[in-house]
Structure formats: C-alpha cells, structure tokens
Steps between C-alpha positions, in 0.01 A plus 500: 500500500482882481367760751297818453593772743212747550552870549242757615128449558344279764751202439815713514794279595329164428688234301283248307585213265510605131416230244616696191816719512376687188164602661439874479193533729381336815142515619488388859194443721497728804214481755175541298675666200796448266823709471710535194879514488710572192854372430777763503851408402674178419518182692791477759688208643465308184821299543500131587653547850382836627154407630158513338435744226320823616277742307375839639144587459353843593146576610270647236144488623238314688156396343323664808599753760705349772383598842703399808281310755464609857636166637 
C-alpha cells in the first residue's frame, strides 16, 4: 500500500491511501466541491522494510471557491 501526503490547500497535512504509485493527479472531494492536487517529486520509502511508500501531492485548484464556514 502507498500513501499520498497532501500539501497546501484545504487538505494540507492530510495523508490518504494511494491506489497507484504512478498517479500524477488526485481529485479529492471537499465539502460541496472538489480539490485538485498534483504530484511533485518521486516516491519515498520505497524499500521493503522502511514503511509504506509515500508520494507528495501539492494543491493546484478547487472546482469552486472555498469559503470557510462560521461554525
């Protein structure tokens, strides 16, 4: 199993399962919109005994404006 580490945007710092280590773009649901993250760099921790493989993804855009709620 691999993990996507998200940087920037509303999901900054989140780690989600990644089904394809070669994936270049992630489109993730967020509230009532979607956010797009793009891969940057190579996968890390690819050895057999150093934990799950990680890939860094950086925020690109959201399909709608993201407005923080007043909660």
